[in-house]
FITORMAR-841210 format. One record per atom (N, C-alpha, C): atom name; x, y, z. Coordinates in pm, whole numbers, plus 32768, in hexadecimal, padded with zeros to 4 digits. Layout:
BEGIN
atom c1 c2 c3
CA X Y Z
...
# end
This chain:
BEGIN
atom c1 c2 c3
N D2E0 4C0B 1D5B
CA D268 4C50 1D2E
C D25E 4C44 1C96
N D1EC 4C18 1C5D
CA D1E2 4C04 1BCB
C D1ED 4C86 1B80
N D233 4C81 1B0B
CA D242 4CF9 1AB9
C D1C2 4D15 1A6B
N D1A6 4D94 1A56
CA D132 4DB9 1A06
C D161 4DF9 1985
N D11F 4DD8 1918
CA D145 4E0E 1895
C D105 4E97 1881
N D154 4EF4 184A
CA D11D 4F78 182C
C D0BE 4F6F 17B5
N D04D 4FAB 17DB
CA CFE6 4FA7 1777
C D012 4FE6 16E8
N D0DC 5141 1212
CA D154 51AC 1159
C D128 5202 10D4
N D1FF 53D7 02EB
CA D1DF 5428 027B
C D1EA 54B6 02A2
N D19D 551B 0285
CA D1CA 559F 02AB
C D1CA 55A5 0342
N D22A 55F2 0374
CA D234 55FD 0403
C D1B6 5640 0439
N D188 5613 04AA
CA D113 564C 04EA
C D13F 5697 0565
N D114 5712 0573
CA D13D 5760 05E6
C D0FE 572B 0665
N D14B 572E 06D0
CA D117 5703 0751
C D0AD 5766 077F
N D040 5733 07B9
CA CFD5 5788 07E6
C CFED 57B3 0877
N CFA7 581C 08A8
CA CFBD 584D 0930
C CF9E 57E3 0997
N CFE1 57ED 0A05
CA CFD5 578C 0A70
C CF4D 5793 0AB0
N CF11 571E 0AC9
CA CE96 5717 0B15
C CEBC 5708 0BA6
N CE96 576A 0BF9
CA CEC3 5768 0C83
C CE81 56F7 0CCF
N CECC 56BB 0D29
CA CE99 564E 0D7A
C CE69 5685 0DFF
N CDF1 5662 0E26
CA CDB7 5690 0EA3
C CDC3 5621 0F0B
N CDBA 5645 0F8C
CA CDC2 55DD 0FF3
C CD5C 5570 0FDF
N CCE5 5591 0FAB
CA CC7F 552D 0F96
C CC9F 54CC 0F27
N CD06 54ED 0ED6
CA CD2D 5496 0E68
C CD89 5426 0E94
N CDB1 5423 0F12
CA CE0A 53BA 0F41
C CDC5 5334 0F32
N CE0A 52D8 0EF5
CA CDD3 5252 0EE7
C CE43 51EF 0EF4
N CE2E 5181 0F38
CA CE93 511A 0F44
C CE54 5091 0F41
N CEA3 5031 0F22
CA CE74 4FA8 0F25
C CE5D 4F80 0FB5
N CE12 4F13 0FC9
CA CDF2 4EE7 1050
C CE6F 4EC9 109F
N CED7 4E9A 105C
CA CF53 4E78 10A1
C CFC4 4ED6 1079
N CFA2 4F52 1059
CA D006 4FAE 1024
C D06F 4FD2 108B
N D0E8 4FEA 1057
CA D153 501D 10AA
C D16F 50AD 1081
N D1A3 50FB 10DC
CA D1C1 5185 10BC
C D231 518B 1056
N D222 51E1 0FF2
CA D286 51EF 0F8A
C D309 5220 0FC3
N D378 51EE 0F8A
CA D3FC 5212 0FBC
C D431 528F 0F78
N D3EB 52FF 0F8A
CA D41B 5380 0F57
C D427 5382 0EC1
N D493 53BE 0E8F
CA D4A4 53CE 0DFF
C D500 5366 0DC3
N D51A 52FA 0E0A
CA D574 5293 0DD9
C D539 523F 0D6B
N D586 51DC 0D3A
CA D558 5188 0CCC
C D4E8 512B 0CF5
N D4EF 50F3 0D6C
CA D48B 5092 0D96
C D418 50D5 0DDD
N D3AB 508B 0DEF
CA D339 50BF 0E38
C D2BB 507C 0E0C
N D255 5087 0E62
CA D1D3 5052 0E3C
C D168 5089 0E97
N D0EC 5088 0E65
CA D079 509D 0EBA
C D047 512A 0ECD
N D09B 5189 0EF3
CA D06E 520C 0F1C
C D04B 5263 0EA5
N CFD5 52A8 0EAC
CA CFAC 5303 0E42
C CFA7 5393 0E75
N CFE0 53B0 0EE8
CA CFE0 5437 0F1C
C D038 5492 0EC9
N D024 5516 0ED8
CA D072 5576 0E8B
C D106 556B 0EAB
N D15A 556F 0E42
CA D1EA 5565 0E55
C D22B 55ED 0E69
N D1E0 5658 0E4E
CA D218 56DE 0E5E
C D24E 5712 0DDA
N D22F 578F 0DB5
CA D256 57C4 0D33
C D2EC 57CF 0D1F
N D33B 57DD 0D8C
CA D3CA 57F1 0D7D
C D41B 5770 0D89
N D3D9 5701 0DA9
CA D421 5683 0DB9
C D452 5651 0D32
N D4CE 561F 0D2C
CA D504 55E3 0CB3
C D4E3 554F 0CB6
N D49F 551F 0C4F
CA D470 5494 0C4D
C D4A4 5449 0BD5
N D4B6 53C8 0BE7
CA D4D5 536F 0B78
C D461 5375 0B15
N D47D 538A 0A94
CA D413 5398 0A32
C D3C2 5317 0A25
N D405 52A3 0A18
CA D3BD 5226 0A09
C D366 5207 0A81
N D39B 5222 0AF6
CA D350 5208 0B71
C D2D6 5264 0B7B
N D2EA 52E6 0B5E
CA D27D 5346 0B66
C D210 5327 0AFF
N D238 52FC 0A86
CA D1D8 52D9 0A1E
C D182 5263 0A4B
N D1C2 51FC 0A82
CA D179 5187 0AB2
C D116 51AE 0B1F
N D144 51FC 0B7C
CA D0F3 5228 0BEF
C D078 5277 0BC4
N D085 52C6 0B57
CA D019 531D 0B2C
C CFAF 52D6 0AD8
N CFCC 5260 0AA4
CA CF6E 521C 0A4A
C CEE6 5202 0A8B
N CEDE 51C3 0B01
CA CE58 51A3 0B35
C CDFD 521C 0B4B
N CE28 5285 0B92
CA CDCD 52F6 0BA3
C CDB0 5341 0B22
N CE0E 533E 0AC2
CA CDFA 5385 0A44
C CD9A 533B 09E6
N CD9A 52B6 09EB
CA CD56 5267 0983
C CCDB 521C 09B0
N CCC0 5217 0A31
CA CC4F 51C8 0A60
C CBCB 51F5 0A22
N CBBA 5275 0A0A
CA CB3B 52A9 09D7
C CB31 52A8 093E
N CB97 5279 08F8
CA CB95 5277 0866
C CB34 520B 0836
N CAC7 5230 07F1
CA CA63 51CD 07C8
C CA91 5170 0758
N CB00 5190 0714
CA CB2B 513D 06A4
C CB50 50B0 06D0
N CB7C 509E 074D
CA CBA0 5018 077D
C CB27 4FBC 0785
N CAB1 4FF5 079E
CA CA38 4FA5 07AC
C CA09 4F6A 0727
N CA3D 4F9D 06B7
CA CA14 4F6D 0633
C CA69 4EF8 0602
N CAD1 4ED5 064E
CA CB2F 4E6F 0620
C CB0D 4DE6 0659
N CB2B 4D7A 0610
CA CB14 4CF4 0644
C CB7B 4CD0 06AF
N CB5B 4C6A 06FC
CA CBB9 4C3A 0761
C CC35 4BFF 071D
N CCA4 4C05 0763
CA CD20 4BCE 072D
C CD83 4C3D 070C
N CDE3 4C1D 06B7
CA CE49 4C7E 0692
C CE0B 4CF6 064B
N CE39 4D6E 0673
CA CE07 4DEA 0636
C CE77 4E34 05EC
N CEE0 4DEB 05C7
CA CF49 4E23 0573
C CFB9 4E67 05BF
N D017 4E9C 0572
CA D089 4EE2 05AC
C D0B2 4F54 0551
N D0FB 4FB1 058A
CA D12D 5024 053D
C D1A6 505D 0584
N D1F9 50A5 0538
CA D26D 50E9 0572
C D25C 517F 0561
N D285 51C9 05C9
CA D27B 525A 05C7
C D303 5296 05EB
N D328 52FD 05A1
CA D3A4 5345 05BB
C D380 53C7 0602
N D3B9 53DD 0677
CA D39C 5455 06C6
C D41A 54AA 06CD
N D40F 5525 06A1
CA D481 5583 06A0
C D480 55D7 071F
N D4F4 55E0 075E
CA D505 562F 07D8
C D564 56A2 07BB
N D540 571C 07E6
CA D598 578E 07CD
C D602 5797 083B
N D65B 57FB 0830
CA D6CB 5801 088D
C D6A3 5829 091A
N D624 584F 092C
CA D5F2 586C 09B2
C D5AB 57F3 09EF
N D5A6 5784 09A3
CA D566 570B 09D5
C D4D1 5705 09BC
N D49C 575E 0967
CA D40D 575F 094A
C D3EE 5715 08C8
N D376 56DD 08BF
CA D34D 569A 0845
C D334 5704 07D9
N D381 56FC 076D
CA D375 575C 0700
C D312 572D 0696
N D314 56AA 0677
CA D2BC 5672 0612
C D2BF 55DB 061D
N D265 559C 05D4
CA D265 550A 05CE
C D22A 54E0 0547
N D247 5464 0520
CA D215 5431 04A1
C D21C 5398 04A1
N D1C6 5357 0454
CA D1D4 52C7 0443
C D253 52A9 03F5
N D293 523B 0412
CA D30A 5213 03C7
C D2DF 51D2 0344
N D324 51F4 02D7
CA D306 51B5 0256
C D297 51FB 020B
N D277 51C4 0196
CA D215 5200 013D
C D18D 51BD 0142
N D186 5145 0179
CA D108 50FC 017D
C D0A6 513E 01DE
N D027 5148 01B7
CA CFC4 5181 0214
C CFB3 5128 028E
N CF96 5166 02FE
CA CF82 5117 0378
C CEEE 5114 039C
N CEC9 50B3 03ED
CA CE3E 50A6 0417
C CE13 5120 0468
N CD96 5146 0457
CA CD63 51C0 0498
C CD71 51BA 0530
N CD53 5145 056D
CA CD57 513E 05FE
C CDE5 514E 0634
N CE4B 5121 05E6
CA CED4 5132 0612
C CF04 51C2 05FE
N CED6 5201 0593
CA CEF3 528F 0581
C CEB4 52E2 05F0
N CE38 52BE 0614
CA CDF5 5303 0683
C CE43 52F2 0705
N CE77 527A 0718
CA CEC4 525F 0793
C CF3A 52BE 079D
N CF87 52CB 0731
CA CFFB 5324 0735
C CFD0 53B5 0749
N CF69 53E0 0701
CA CF3C 546B 0709
C CF0C 548E 0795
N CEB8 5438 07CF
CA CE81 5452 0854
C CEED 544D 08BF
N CF46 53EC 08B3
CA CFAD 53DC 0919
C D00E 5451 0918
N D03A 547A 08A2
CA D099 54E9 0899
C D057 556C 08C2
N CFD5 557B 08A7
CA CF8E 55F2 08D6
C CF8D 55FA 096E
N CF7D 5587 09AF
CA CF7D 5584 0A42
C D008 55A3 0A7A
N D070 5576 0A34
CA D0F8 5594 0A61
C D115 5629 0A54
N D0DB 5668 09EF
CA D0E0 56F8 09DF
C D16B 5733 09E5
N D17C 5797 0A3C
CA D1F9 57E4 0A43
C D258 57B0 0AAD
N D24D 5731 0AD2
CA D2A9 56F7 0B33
C D338 56F5 0AFF
N D395 56D8 0B58
CA D423 56D1 0B35
C D44E 563F 0B37
N D48C 5611 0AC8
CA D4AB 5584 0AB9
C D53D 556F 0A91
N D572 54FE 0ABA
CA D5FB 54D9 0A98
C D5F9 545E 0A3F
N D63D 5466 09CC
CA D64F 53EE 0979
C D6D1 53A9 099E
N D72E 53F6 09D9
CA D7AB 53BD 0A0B
C D7A4 53BD 0AA3
N D7C8 534F 0ADF
CA D7BB 5344 0B70
C D80F 53AE 0BB6
N D7CB 53F9 0C0D
CA D811 545C 0C5C
C D834 54DC 0C13
N D801 54EE 0B97
CA D824 5566 0B4A
C D7AC 559B 0AFE
N D79A 561E 0AFF
CA D735 565F 0AAC
C D77C 5692 0A30
N D757 565F 09BC
CA D79A 5684 0940
C D73B 566F 08CC
N D757 56B3 085D
CA D709 569C 07E4
C D721 560E 07B2
N D6BB 55D2 077A
CA D6C9 554B 0744
C D642 5516 0719
N D63D 5497 06FE
CA D5BF 5458 06D8
C D5BC 53C9 070B
N D543 539A 0722
CA D533 5310 0750
C D4C3 52CF 0701
N D4DD 5253 06D6
CA D478 5206 068D
C D43B 51A1 06EC
N D3B7 51A6 06F9
CA D36D 514B 0750
C D314 50F3 06FB
N D313 5072 071A
CA D2B5 5015 06D8
C D247 4FF3 073A
N D1CB 5001 070E
CA D15A 4FDE 0762
C D10C 4F6D 071F
N D0E3 4F0C 076C
CA D090 4E9F 073A
C D01B 4E8F 079A
N CFA9 4E69 0764
CA CF2E 4E65 07B4
C CEE9 4DDE 07AB
N CEAC 4DB7 0819
CA CE5A 4D3E 081F
C CDDB 4D62 086C
N CD69 4D32 083B
CA CCE9 4D4A 087E
C CCB5 4CC6 08B4
N CC94 4CC6 0934
CA CC64 4C4D 0977
C CBDA 4C63 09B2
N CB8E 4BF6 09BC
CA CB0D 4BFD 09FF
C CB26 4C09 0A94
N CAD1 4C52 0AD7
CA CADF 4C61 0B68
C CA58 4C59 0BAA
N CA5A 4C4E 0C2E
CA C9DD 4C46 0C79
C C99F 4CD0 0C82
N C91E 4CDA 0C66
CA C8D7 4D59 0C73
C C89D 4D5F 0CFF
N C8E8 4D9E 0D59
CA C8BB 4DA4 0DE4
C C878 4E28 0E07
N C862 4E7B 0D9F
CA C820 4EFA 0DB7
C C878 4F64 0DF3
N C8F9 4F48 0DFF
CA C955 4FA6 0E3E
C C9BC 4FDD 0DDD
N C9A5 4FD2 0D5A
CA CA06 5006 0CFA
C CA1C 509A 0D10
N CA99 50C2 0D12
CA CABC 514C 0D2F
C CAF5 515B 0DBB
N CAEC 50F0 0E0B
CA CB28 50F3 0E90
C CBBF 50EA 0E83
N CC0A 5111 0EED
CA CC9C 510F 0EE4
C CCD8 508C 0EB4
N CC9F 501A 0EDD
CA CCD8 4F99 0EB8
C CCCF 4F7D 0E22
N CC82 4FCE 0DD9
CA CC74 4FBB 0D48
C CCE7 4FF9 0CFA
N CD43 503E 0D3D
CA CDB6 507B 0CFC
C CE34 5043 0D3B
N CE94 5019 0CE8
CA CF10 4FE2 0D1F
C CF83 4FFA 0CBE
N CFFD 5000 0CF4
CA D072 500F 0CA0
C D0ED 4FE0 0CEB
N D153 4FBD 0C9F
CA D1D7 4FA3 0CD7
C D23F 4FB6 0C69
N D2B9 4FD8 0C90
CA D323 4FEE 0C2F
C D3A8 4FCE 0C6E
N D3F8 4F7E 0C27
CA D47B 4F5A 0C5A
C D4D3 4F2A 0BE7
N D54F 4F55 0BE6
CA D5AF 4F25 0B83
C D58A 4F42 0AF4
N D54C 4FB5 0ADA
CA D529 4FD9 0A51
C D4AA 4F99 0A1C
N D460 4F54 0A71
CA D3E5 4F12 0A46
C D377 4F2F 0AAC
N D302 4F52 0A79
CA D294 4F73 0AD2
C D214 4F2B 0AAB
N D1B6 4F29 0B09
CA D132 4EF0 0AEF
C D0CB 4F47 0B35
N D063 4F6A 0AEB
CA CFF6 4FBA 0B22
C CF72 4F77 0AFF
N CF0D 4F8D 0B52
CA CE8B 4F51 0B36
C CE1C 4FAA 0B6C
N CDA8 4F9E 0B2D
CA CD32 4FE6 0B5C
C CCB6 4F98 0B33
N CC4D 4FA2 0B84
CA CBCE 4F60 0B68
C CB6A 4FC6 0B35
N CB10 4F99 0ADE
CA CAA9 4FEF 0AA6
C CA1F 4FBB 0ACA
N C9B5 500B 0AB4
CA C92E 4FDC 0AD0
C C913 4F54 0A90
N C8D5 4EFD 0AD9
CA C8BE 4E75 0AAA
C C927 4E15 0ADF
N C992 4E4D 0B1A
CA C9F6 4DFA 0B5B
C CA6D 4DD2 0B05
N CA6D 4DF0 0A81
CA CADF 4DC7 0A2F
C CB5D 4E0F 0A5D
N CBCA 4DC4 0A5B
CA CC4A 4DF5 0A8A
C CCA8 4E0C 0A14
N CCE3 4E82 0A0C
CA CD44 4EA3 09A4
C CDCF 4EA3 09E3
N CE27 4E52 09AB
CA CEB0 4E4A 09DD
C CF10 4E7D 0971
N CF69 4ED6 0999
CA CFC8 4F14 093D
C D056 4EF6 096D
N D0AA 4EC2 0913
CA D138 4EAE 0932
C D186 4F1A 08EA
N D1E1 4F5B 0933
CA D235 4FC6 08FC
C D2C7 4F98 0901
N D30C 4FA1 0891
CA D399 4F7A 088B
C D3EA 4FEF 0853
N D454 5016 089B
CA D4B1 507A 0865
C D508 5034 07FD
N D4F7 5058 0780
CA D53B 5016 0711
C D5C1 5059 06F1
N D5C2 50DD 06F4
CA D639 5126 06C8
C D63E 51AD 070C
N D6B6 51D4 0734
CA D6CB 5259 0771
C D73C 529E 072A
N D726 5318 06FD
CA D78D 5368 06BE
C D79A 53EA 070B
N D813 540A 0737
CA D828 5484 0785
C D884 54E2 0738
N D87F 5561 0760
CA D8D5 55C5 0720
C D968 55A3 0739
N D9BC 55CB 06DF
CA DA4C 55AE 06EB
C DA82 55E1 0770
N DACF 558D 07B0
CA DB0D 55B4 082F
C DABF 558A 08A8
N DA40 555D 0894
CA D9F0 5531 0908
C DA09 549E 0920
N DA0B 5471 099F
CA DA21 53E3 09BD
C D9A7 5391 0997
N D9B7 5317 0961
CA D945 52C4 093E
C D8FA 5298 09BA
N D875 527D 09AA
CA D824 5252 0A1B
C D836 51C1 0A3A
# end
């Protein structure tokens, strides 16, 4: 009988968390369910839960598309490279974001500053680990670089397929489409992690 087949600079204070609603779920067309709070993952934009301990770099990458898609500053930029910047994020001993700041003294581009501000606001009061498997005070430096590409204007901008992310091995990539079809791609790299004395490195 044939088998039948059965039919995922000065420190800036972190802003309050923007709650995620069920209607905010968005995934790429081929998204896989995120693998919990681990280092790797891609695709899923559903709520992770306020008490879940998450990798900071992974959570930052994941939050970029829903946080930044509506920022109009990206529409003013030409196609091609949109620069890079580094941000230092301070975590307190409870695993919460205490503050953040650009690394160095040079001013950063407005759209990249907006990216950090919007993304960290969305992360809000979540609990994050800079050391793998441990909640401890510390800081993590993330480098973000952006590229803007032309895209097809199919009239569906804002649909789930317009938001995507993935993160693995300390490196992430996020993307979002804006009205007119242009695609913004962001690469996130964990550059440096400093943990409180006695905590295991990530």
